[in-house]
Structure formats: C-alpha cells, structure tokens
N, C-alpha and C positions, 0 to 999 in steps of 0.2 A: 913683135916685142911686146912685153907687158908694161914697159915704162917708156915715156917720151920726155926728154929734157929733165930726167931725174924724178918725174912725177908719174905715178901709176895711173893708167887710163883704162885698164880692164882688170877686174877681179881684185883680190886682196890676198896678202900673205901675212901670217902672224907666226911669231915664234912661240912654241909651246914650252911649258916648264921643263920638259925633258931635253930642251935644246934643239929639237928638230923643228921643221917648218911645215905649216899647214896652209894649203891654198884653197880658195873658194871664189866663185863667180856667180853672176846672175845670168841665166840662160835665156834664150828667146822665149821660153815658156813662162818667163816671169818668176821662176823659182830660183832659190839659191842652191847651188850644187857644191858640195865639198869633195875634194879629190878622194877617189876610192879605187881599189883594185878591181879588175874584171869580175872577181868573185863577190864584190860588194863590201869588202872590208876597208876600213879607213887607210888612206895612203898619206904618208908624211915623207919629208925630204931632208937630206943631210944639210943642204945649204939653201939660202934664199934664192940663189941663182937657179938651182934645180926647180924650185917652186915656180919661179918666173917663167922658165922654159915650158913647164907643163901648162901654165896659163896661156902662153903664146900659142901652143898647139890647139887648145880649145878655141881661142879667138880665131885662129885660121880656119878651123872647121866651120865656125859660124859664118865667116865672110864668104866662104866657098859654097855655103848651103849644104854642107856635108854633116852638119852637127845633128846628133840624135840624142834624145834624153837618155841618161844612164839607165840601163836595164835594172829593174828591181831584182835583187838576189833571189834565185829560185829556192823554194823550200825543199828540204830533203824529202825524197819520195817516201810515201807512207808504206810501211811493210804490211803484208797481208795479216800477219799475226797480230800486229798492233791494231789494225782496223777491225779485225774479227773480234778481238777482245772487247773493244769499245762497242761494237755492234751488239754483242751478246749482253753486255752490261746495260744497254739502253732498252732492252726488250722486257716487257712484263710477261714473263713466262712461268708456267707451272714448274715446280722444282724438278719433277721427273723429266720434263722437256729440256730444261736447262742442263741437267745432268747428261742427257742423251747428246745434246749438241756439243758439250764439252768433250765427251768421249769421242765423238766423230772427228772433232778438230784435232784432238791429241793423237789419235791413233791413225787416222786416214788422210787428213788434210794438211796439217802443219808440217809433217815430214817432207812434203813436196813443196808447198807454197808458203809456209810460215815465214821464211826469210826472204821471200821475193817481194819486190814492190807491187802494189796492187795494179799500178799502171803498166807493169811489165809482164803480166800474165796474159798470154795470147791464146786464141782459140786452139791452135795446134798443141800448146802445152796442156790445155784442159783435156783434149781428146787423148793425148798420150797418157796422162795421169789416170783418166777413167778406164782406159784399156788395161793399164797395169793393175788396177784395183781388182780386176777379175781373178787374178791369181793370188790375191792376198786376203780376200774376204768374201762373204756370201753376197748373193744378189740383193738382199734387202738392205744390208749396211751400205753396199755400193750405191744403190739408188738414193738412200738417205743422205749420204755424204755429198753426192753430186747436187742434190736438191738444195742442200745447205749452202754450198759454194755459190750456186746460181742465185739464191736469195740474197746472200751477202753482196754479191756483185751487182744485183739490181739496186740495192741501196747505194752502192758506190756510184752508180750512174746518176741516181737522183741527187747525190751530194756533189756532182760534178768532179769527182775524183778520176773517173774514166768516162770516155765518150760513148762506149758501147760494151755490152756484156759479152765476155769471151766464152760463156757457157752456151754452146750451140749444138750439143749432141742430142739429136732428136730422140725423145722417149727415154732418156737416161735417168730421169727423176722418178720413173715408175718401175715397179718390179712385180713379177708374178710370185705367187706363194712358193717359197723354196721347197717346202715339204708338204706333201698332201697328207692331211691328218686322217688316220683310219679310226673311226669311232670304236669304242669298246662294245663288244656284244654283251647281251644280258648275262650270258654264262661267265664271260670274262669279268664283268663287273661284280657278279656275285662272289667269284673266287677272290678277287682283289679286296673287296670289302671285308670278307670273312677273315682274311689274313692280317688285317689291321688290328692293332690294339683297340679295345672297346671304345675308348674315349675319342677315337678318330673316325669311327665308322660313319656316324651321322654326317660328319663334315664331307666325306667322300660322296655320300648319298645325296646330300644337298647340291654338291657340285654337279653331279650327273643328272639327277632327276629334276632339279630346279634351275639348272644352268647358272649357278652363282659363281662369281669370280672369287679368287682367293682373298683379295683385299676386302670384299664384301662379307665373306664368311668370318674372317677374323675379327670383324667389328660387330658382328651380330650379338645382341644382348637378349636377356630373357624377355624384356618388354617388347622386343621386335617380333616375337613369335606369338601369334594368336592361336592358341591350341584349340579353342572352342570352334573357330571357323576354319582352321587349317590354313593359315596364311602367314607368310613371312613378309614383313614390311622392311624393304631395303631403303635406307635413308642416308647411309654413310659408308665410307670405306677407309681402309688403311693403305697408305703408300709409304714406301721406304726410299729415301733419297740420301745422297752424300751430303747435301747442303743442310738438311734439317732433320736427318734421321727418320724415325718412324713417326708418322702423324696421321690423325684422323681428319678427313676432308669430305666435302660433298662430292657427289658424282660429277663427272665432267659436263653432263647435260641434265636437263630436267627429266629426260626420258629414263635416266639412271635411277631416279627415285620412283620406286614401283612397288606394288603388292604382288607377290608371287604365291599362287596357290600350291599347296603341298599335295602331291599325289596321296590319296587316302591310305594306300598300303604302307606308307612311311609313318603314319601317325602313331602307331604303337611304339616305334623306335624313337620318335621325337619325345614322347612322354617319358620313356625310360631314360633317355639321355638327360632330360631336365631333372629327373629325380636323382640319378646316380652320379652325374658328372658336372653339374652346375651348382656352385655354392654362392650364396649371397642373395640379394634382393633383385629388384627389377633391372638394375643396371649391370648385373653380373654377366660376364662374357660367356658365350656358349662354348667357344673353343679357345681357351687361354693358353698361354705358354705353360710348359710343364713345370710344376713346382711353384707357380705364382699365378693365382686366379685373377690378378688385376693387370697382368701384362699381356699384350698381344702376342700371339704365336708368330714365330719367324718361319719363313718358307723353308729355310735350311733345317729347322727342327722337324717339320712335317716330313721332309724327304728322307729323314733317317728311318722312318717306319714305312714310308710310301714306296721307296725303291724295292725293298724285299717283297712287299705285297704285290706289286705289279709284276715282278719276276715270277712269282708263283702262278700268276694268271697267264704267263707266257707273253706278256706285253711290256717288255723292257723299254720299248719305244714310246710308251704312253705317258706324256707329261701330265702333271696334275691339272693344268689348264685345259688339257684335251678332254677331261671329263665334262667340262662346260660344253665343248663341241659335241660330245656324245649326247648330252641333254638336249641341245638344240636340234640335233638330227632326230632324236626320239620325238620331240614335240612336232617337228615338221612331218614326221611319218604318220602322225595322228590325223593329218589333213588340216592342220592349223593354217589360217590365212597369213599372208605377209604381215599385215597389220598386227595380228595376234602374236606372231613370232617377235616382232619388234617390241611390243609391249612386254612380253615375258622376259626377253633378253636384255631389255633396257637400252635398245639401240635407237639413236635419233635419226639415222638414215637407213635406207632399205638395202644398201649394198651387202652388208654382212649377212643379214637375214636371208637374202636371196641365195647365198652360198649354201646355207643349210637346207633350203628347199630343194636345191639341185642335188645335194647329197642324198636326200630322202628319195628323190625321183630315181636315183640309181638303183634303189631296191626293187624297182619294178621288174628288172630282169630276173632277180631271184624269185620273185613271186611267179613270173611266167614259167620259169623252169620248174617250180614246185607244182604248178598246175598240170604240166605235162606228165609229171611223175604220178599224178593221180590215175592217169590212164593205164599205166603199167602196174599200178598197185604197189608201188615202192614206198608210198607214204600212207599213213593212216588217215582216212577222210574224217572230217568233223562229224561227230555223231550228234543226233538230235537229243535234246534234253530228256532225261528219263531213261535212256538206253544205257546198257552196260558199257 
C-alpha cells in the first residue's frame, strides 16, 4: 500500500493540469524516479488510486530486493546512410576524392546498406554484397567501394557505434589493373598526331614524349616553357569536380612539381605552336578552350578531335591518358633508372614507375627476335656511318 492511516509513506502523487495523475518516488539509488512506460515515455494515470497502486508495486519490488533502476531509453539505431554522410562531411578531402566517395556511396553502397542500421550490418551481409558487386561493376570500383565501407566501419568501431568491423573479406580492398594498356607505337603516334588539327598536335606530343597529364597540359602557360633550354616547368594542374567546377591547384605531392626536358626533335614544333597558336603574354595558356584563349580546355572538347585521330591510327582503344603511359614506356626503354623515371613522371612512390620499367623490359623479346632475323637476312643490318 502507498498509504497508511490516510497518510502517504512511499512516493508522492500529484494531479496534473490535464486532470491525470503523476506518480514519483525515491529509489534505493537515492534518485527520484517518475512513472514511465517501458519505452521511456512519461506515464500518467486516470485516477489517484491507479497512481497509488503503481507506487505500491515499486515499493514491493524494493522490499523484495527485486527493484532495478529504470532502463535508459535506447536511442534509435544509426542508419548507415546517416553515419556515412556525417563521416564524409567530417573529412578534409580533395574535391576529386570527395566526388569519388559520393559516387561510390550513391551507386554501389547505399542501395544495399543505406537504410540499414550500422550495428545491423553483418560480415555475411558484407560478403554477399561484395560478391554481388562483381556482376554490377568493374574490379577497380568494386575494390574502392569495399575499401570505403571498411574505412567507415573502422571509424564506427572507434566511435563505439559497433564493437567490430564486419568487413572481413581478405584482399577485397585491392584490385589488379582491369585493362592492360598497350602503348602506342611510334608509327601509330605519328599517324594520330598528323590527323589532329594543328592547334592540338603539340598537346598530344607533350603527353606522349614528356608524359604529362591532361590537367597539367591544360594549365601550361607561355612562361612555363623555357624555349632556350628546352624545359617545361610543371607547377600546377587543372581538376574538374562537381563541388567546385574547374579549378587550378598544386600537384598532389611535391614530386609533381618538376622540370621536364623536351626531346630536341620537338623544339621546332614548340616554337611554331607558340608563334601560331598562343596569343597574349607570359600568362597565356598554351592549349586553351576553342574560341576563348583565357578558358581552360575541357577533356570533352579534346575528345571531339582525338577520337577520329586515334581511329585513323587504328587505335580506338587508346585513351588520351594512355599517351602518358606511352611516354613513360619510351623513357624506360632508354634505360632510365627508377629514380629518373619517378622524377620525370612526377611520382612520389616507386610503384607506378616500376610498371613502366616492366613494360619496357617486355620489349626484350622483340629485340631478341629481331636479332635472330639478322641471321637469315630478313632485316637490314645497321650500316656504318658513311656507307650507302
């Protein structure tokens, strides 16, 4: 009973303005507890007698030693989409990286996990999702998507949202090159360049012979080309992102800032391009957008003339960026050391440069075959200087 001889000896009851009754008591923990539902919502009563009965039950639990503090209401589980959005917003990322992560989340991750609680994603669910991705995207995007989920889940572990990371597919965050790039031969390169309009030819030659990136090429200015010494000074590049559009930025690493020597056979073409196709002073762009010498060229604009040119060369598979790969293999074929390749290409790590060295080593079989043909006379041997 909550009352004895008409006087209350446990807890208190008060009438609310609504006419209902509220009950509260002091528990063994010394805290005041107000009547609540199992879900943690306020509990009120139709009559004072109902409130007294509720207090009598709580008092009985205390006397029997069965009383437990009311459980704190559980917060709603955090959905993966909500957590991933907050995770992305809290990272200091390059715009291009942020765009890439958003695309991975939108296209490959949220369709499966976006509406699921972070704590409800199991290792089995991750394995099934990763296996299904194989039929919906390429190996590189699949590896990137898995690596992103694993990274987000690592943060969730650190935030005590989950106790363990459910991403446990061994090696799933790595991928082999999906496409083996075949460098252009010198004959193919000559045909391709000749098929381009005149104002684009040096751009393709710089990509191939100097191994420059498209973003580096489109930001080159007259002052970046030292005609006297035959050097290109790479200091900036252009990136295009959904967040900020097209903008000029520094290279990703200090290695990207470099001086690239121009092969001497290109210098007449360099001088002709500067004379015929570059207007303005030292800050004039070498390869501007068509019709506006102050605007950076878009990749889509280049491809309008590049696609027909590569088709004439019989290399419809050759992306413009593959010309940089061609230049890297040509440099490796000269016997350049790994350090020299890294410096020329603007690489801060050896991994990429090693790929080009390996590609150049593949030419050894061609050389060996050509040596054998000398025996049968099917190739013309190198003649000494001064002979016909």
